[in-house]
C-alpha positions, 0 to 999 in steps of 0.5 A: 873939513870945509873952510871953517875957522881954526877954532871951529875946526878944533871944537868940531874935532873935540865934539867928534871925539866925544861922539865916538866915546859916546857911541863906543860906550853904547856899543860896549854895553852890549858886551856887558851881559855876556861878561856877566854870563861868563862870570856866572858860568852861564857862558863858556870862554870860547863863546865869550871870546867869539862874541868879543871877536865879532864885536871888535870886527863889527861895530868897533871897526865900523865906529873906528872907520867912521870917526877916523876916516869919515867927514868929521862935521857930518859925524858931529851933525849926525850925533847931534840929530840922533842924540849921541851928543846933547844939542844943548851942550854944543857951542852956538857958533859951531851949530851955525857952521853945522846948520846945513849938515844938521838939516840934512840929517833931520830931513833924512831922519823921517 
């Protein structure tokens, strides 16, 4: 992270963990109907296993890399702009430090 004060770095890391959790929930929701179909006997175990494998090696791996190796402040800014994190729940002081990153994603969203 940039030369942010330690308290700001800590809050950004916390917001990053929350954003990861939120994105993971969204991604996992895609698997829920497949498990229900499997439980109802509408999908075989092999097909479900394949879906889980593709999920784990696709979106799950992408999110892991993003939140473990990406730029934390940029991930949080992206999460704020896209609604993954509720902007109203973000400390005003953190928003000020992320102002340029947020503006970047807002410009590129259009």
